[in-house]
C-alpha positions as CSV (number, residue, x, y, z in Angstrom):
1,M,226.1,75.1,-10.5
2,S,224.1,75.6,-14.0
3,R,220.9,73.3,-13.9
4,H,221.7,69.7,-14.7
5,Q,225.8,70.9,-15.7
6,G,226.7,69.5,-12.2
7,T,229.3,69.9,-9.9
8,N,233.4,68.6,-9.9
9,R,233.3,64.9,-8.3
10,K,234.9,66.2,-5.1
11,G,231.9,68.7,-4.8
12,K,234.5,71.3,-3.6
13,P,234.5,74.7,-5.1
14,S,237.8,76.6,-6.1
15,G,238.9,79.5,-3.9
16,R,242.2,81.5,-2.6
17,K,243.9,79.6,0.2
18,Q,243.5,80.9,3.4
19,Q,245.0,80.0,6.6
20,T,243.2,77.7,8.6
21,G,243.1,76.3,12.4
22,S,241.3,73.6,14.7
23,N,240.8,72.7,18.5
24,R,244.0,71.1,18.4
25,N,246.8,73.2,17.4
26,S,245.3,76.5,17.7
27,S,245.8,78.7,20.7
28,R,242.9,81.5,21.4
29,G,242.2,83.7,19.4
30,A,244.0,82.2,16.2
31,G,243.7,82.7,12.5
32,N,243.0,86.7,13.8
33,S,246.6,87.8,12.3
34,N,245.5,87.8,8.5
35,T,241.9,89.3,9.2
36,K,241.4,93.1,9.6
37,S,238.9,94.4,12.0
38,F,235.5,95.0,10.5
39,A,234.8,98.8,11.8
40,R,231.8,100.4,10.8
41,G,232.1,103.7,9.2
42,N,230.0,106.3,10.9
43,A,226.9,108.0,9.2
44,P,227.0,111.7,8.2
45,V,227.0,113.9,10.6
46,K,224.4,117.3,10.4
47,K,226.5,120.5,11.5
48,T,224.3,122.2,13.6
49,S,226.8,124.5,15.4
50,S,229.9,125.6,15.1
51,N,230.5,124.4,19.0
52,Q,229.4,121.2,18.3
53,Q,232.1,118.7,19.2
54,K,232.2,115.2,17.0
55,S,231.2,112.0,19.0
56,N,233.6,109.8,20.3
57,S,233.8,107.1,17.7
58,D,234.6,104.5,20.7
59,E,230.9,105.4,21.9
60,I,228.1,102.2,21.8
61,R,224.5,102.9,22.1
62,L,223.0,101.5,25.0
63,N,221.1,98.9,23.2
64,K,223.6,97.6,20.9
65,Y,226.1,97.5,23.8
66,V,223.8,95.1,25.6
67,A,222.4,92.7,22.6
68,N,226.3,92.7,21.9
69,S,227.0,91.4,25.2
70,G,225.4,87.7,23.7
71,M,222.8,88.1,26.4
72,C,219.4,88.9,24.1
73,S,218.7,90.6,21.1
74,R,218.8,94.1,20.4
75,R,214.9,94.6,20.5
76,E,215.3,92.2,23.9
77,A,217.6,95.0,24.9
78,D,214.9,97.5,24.5
79,V,212.8,96.2,27.0
80,H,215.7,95.8,29.8
81,I,216.6,99.0,29.3
82,A,213.2,100.6,29.1
83,T,212.1,98.2,32.7
84,G,215.3,99.8,34.4
85,L,217.2,96.6,34.6
86,V,220.3,98.1,32.9
87,T,222.6,100.8,35.0
88,V,225.6,102.9,33.4
89,N,227.9,103.6,36.5
90,G,225.5,103.1,38.7
91,K,223.0,105.1,37.6
92,V,219.6,103.3,36.1
93,V,219.2,104.6,32.2
94,T,216.5,103.8,30.1
95,E,217.2,105.5,27.1
96,M,217.8,103.4,23.7
97,G,220.2,105.9,22.4
98,Y,221.9,106.3,25.8
99,K,225.8,106.2,24.7
100,V,228.2,104.2,26.5
101,K,231.8,105.6,26.9
102,P,235.2,103.7,26.9
103,G,235.2,102.7,30.8
104,D,231.7,102.7,31.7
105,E,230.6,100.3,33.8
106,V,227.3,98.5,32.5
107,R,225.1,96.2,34.8
108,Y,222.2,93.9,34.0
109,D,220.4,93.0,36.8
110,G,223.2,93.7,38.8
111,S,225.6,91.6,37.2
112,R,228.4,93.2,34.9
113,I,228.5,93.2,31.1
114,N,230.5,93.7,28.1
115,P,230.3,93.8,24.5
116,E,232.1,91.0,22.7
117,K,233.4,91.5,19.6
118,K,231.8,90.1,16.7
119,A,233.6,86.7,15.8
120,Y,232.3,84.6,12.2
121,V,234.0,81.1,12.2
122,L,233.8,78.7,9.0
123,L,234.4,75.0,10.3
124,N,234.4,72.1,7.7
125,K,232.6,69.6,9.8
126,P,233.9,65.7,10.2
127,K,231.5,62.8,10.8
128,G,230.9,62.0,14.5
129,F,230.2,65.5,15.8
130,A,226.3,67.0,16.5
131,T,225.6,70.3,15.6
132,T,224.4,71.6,19.4
133,T,225.4,73.7,22.1
134,S,224.5,71.5,24.4
135,E,226.3,69.6,26.8
136,G,225.8,66.0,27.3
137,K,225.5,65.2,23.5
138,G,229.1,63.2,23.4
139,R,231.4,65.4,20.7
140,T,230.2,68.2,19.4
141,V,230.9,71.1,17.1
142,M,231.3,73.1,19.8
143,D,234.7,71.2,21.0
144,L,236.1,71.9,17.4
145,V,235.8,75.6,17.7
146,A,236.5,75.7,21.1
147,N,240.0,78.0,20.8
148,A,238.7,80.0,17.6
149,T,237.2,83.2,19.8
150,S,236.0,84.1,23.4
151,S,233.2,85.4,22.0
152,R,230.4,83.6,22.7
153,I,229.5,81.7,18.7
154,K,226.8,79.5,18.0
155,P,226.3,77.4,14.9
156,I,224.1,78.6,12.1
157,G,221.4,75.6,10.7
158,R,222.3,72.2,11.4
159,L,224.5,68.8,9.8
160,G,223.8,65.7,10.7
161,R,226.1,64.0,13.6
162,N,226.9,61.7,10.2
163,S,226.6,64.5,8.1
164,K,230.2,66.4,6.6
165,G,231.1,69.9,5.6
166,L,230.9,73.6,6.0
167,I,229.1,75.4,8.9
168,L,228.7,79.1,9.8
169,F,229.3,80.0,13.6
170,T,228.8,83.5,14.4
171,N,227.3,86.2,17.5
172,D,226.4,88.1,14.7
173,E,222.6,88.6,15.1
174,A,222.4,90.2,11.9
175,I,223.9,87.5,9.8
176,V,222.0,84.9,11.6
177,N,218.5,86.8,10.7
178,K,219.7,86.5,6.9
179,F,220.3,82.4,7.4
180,T,217.0,82.0,9.2
181,N,215.0,84.6,6.9
182,S,212.1,82.0,5.4
183,K,211.8,84.4,2.1
184,N,215.6,84.8,1.2
185,G,217.9,82.5,3.4
186,V,221.3,81.6,2.1
187,P,221.7,78.9,-0.2
188,R,223.7,76.0,0.8
189,L,225.3,73.4,-1.6
190,F,225.4,69.9,-1.1
191,H,227.5,67.0,-2.7
192,I,225.3,63.7,-2.0
193,E,225.8,60.2,-2.5
194,L,223.1,57.9,-2.7
195,S,222.0,54.3,-2.2
196,K,221.1,53.5,-5.6
197,N,221.2,55.8,-9.3
198,L,218.8,58.6,-9.2
199,K,216.5,58.1,-12.0
200,L,215.9,60.9,-14.1
201,E,212.2,61.4,-13.3
202,D,213.4,61.9,-9.7
203,L,215.6,64.3,-10.4
204,K,213.1,66.1,-12.8
205,K,210.4,66.3,-10.2
206,I,212.7,67.6,-7.3
207,E,213.6,70.5,-9.8
208,A,210.2,71.3,-10.0
209,G,209.4,71.0,-6.8
210,F,206.5,68.4,-5.1
211,K,204.1,68.2,-2.2
212,I,205.0,66.6,0.7
213,D,202.1,66.3,3.4
214,D,200.5,69.2,1.2
215,K,203.3,71.0,2.1
216,L,205.5,72.6,-1.3
217,I,209.3,71.6,-1.5
218,T,211.1,73.2,-3.9
219,V,215.2,73.7,-3.9
220,E,217.2,76.0,-6.0
221,E,219.3,73.4,-8.3
222,I,219.7,69.9,-8.6
223,S,222.2,68.3,-10.8
224,Y,224.2,65.2,-11.4
225,I,227.6,65.3,-10.7
226,D,230.0,65.6,-14.1
227,G,232.4,61.7,-14.4
228,A,230.2,60.4,-11.2
229,S,227.6,57.9,-11.3
230,K,224.1,58.7,-11.2
231,K,224.3,58.3,-7.4
232,E,226.0,61.4,-6.8
233,I,224.2,64.7,-7.0
234,G,224.6,68.3,-6.3
235,L,221.8,69.7,-4.6
236,K,221.4,73.7,-3.6
237,I,218.9,74.8,-1.3
238,K,218.3,77.7,1.0
239,N,217.7,75.6,4.0
240,T,219.7,75.9,7.4
241,G,219.5,72.7,8.1
242,N,219.6,69.1,6.4
243,T,216.1,67.4,7.5
244,I,214.3,68.5,4.2
245,I,216.6,67.1,2.1
246,R,216.8,63.2,3.9
247,T,213.0,64.1,3.7
248,I,213.2,64.8,-0.1
249,F,214.9,61.0,-0.4
250,E,212.9,59.1,1.9
251,H,209.8,59.9,0.3
252,L,211.3,58.7,-3.1
253,N,212.9,55.4,-1.6
254,Y,216.3,56.5,-1.9
255,D,218.9,56.4,0.9
256,I,221.5,59.2,1.7
257,V,225.2,57.2,1.9
258,S,226.7,60.4,2.3
259,L,226.0,64.2,2.7
260,D,228.7,67.0,2.8
261,C,228.1,70.6,2.7
262,V,230.3,72.1,-0.1
263,A,229.4,75.8,-0.2
264,I,227.7,78.1,2.0
265,A,226.5,81.2,-0.5
266,H,230.2,81.8,-2.0
267,L,232.0,80.2,1.4
268,T,233.8,77.5,0.3
269,K,236.0,74.7,2.0
270,K,238.8,74.7,-0.2
271,D,242.2,74.5,1.8
272,I,240.2,74.2,5.1
273,P,240.8,70.4,6.0
274,R,238.0,68.6,7.6
275,G,237.8,69.3,11.5
276,H,239.8,72.6,11.1
277,W,238.2,76.0,10.9
278,K,239.1,79.4,9.6
279,H,237.7,83.1,10.2
280,L,236.1,84.7,7.5
281,T,237.7,87.7,5.8
282,E,236.9,91.0,5.7
283,Q,235.9,90.1,1.6
284,E,233.7,87.0,2.9
285,L,232.2,88.6,5.3
286,N,231.2,91.7,3.1
287,G,229.9,89.1,0.5
288,L,227.5,87.9,3.2
289,Q,226.2,91.3,4.5
290,M,225.8,92.0,0.5
291,L,223.3,88.9,0.1
């Protein structure tokens, strides 16, 4: 979205057709049929001896194994291992670099754990669903992706119950950190409809950045929507929630009628019907990892 040039009226970027699914018509693990596994290449190993055997590619470092189980971060896993809370085949292991072999039994504080496969699910959220993993909150986004994967995924960021659009779910801590990094972050594009026309002077003010309660508020880009009234705008911001958007327009005395996240970085909702989801392709995942 070039500055002041706008987005299309629907705010939907084009993209290649992808397979979609939903919690209503997808079985567990659906959406994976056209998605390749994302295996990491092994770093080159310096040859020290002609008798040295190559490491088994199925082996995994103990701290990574514990973190992949979904119970904690890699850094927290290091602490758990160092304090003797992790056993492998019944023996306490305090070495973070210890390699776990296929078939090894790993336990944390007596309970067996298993590493989860990394999962990346993109949902086109409809209205009426809260962005939360907590129970007792009525209908939530977790209901919509319940059948997407057996891995314990969580949404990155939030969209209000009455907001629509894209939410990315994953159990990959590295990807989550990209979104929540205060210096870099990941841009999201919103199609916003206001209660009245946005004055050009207010658009310029938002574009330039301004302070609210001594805090500088900045956006990546803002523009009117081509072919629409001045009530509709496109706004790009590096932020994992939509609270800041509402703060901006409330401060300038505008009410938000509709808020729709139409893109997350290069990811779009093209061919993902409202309320449905898809697994990221290898190419889409690589694009996120390169941000």
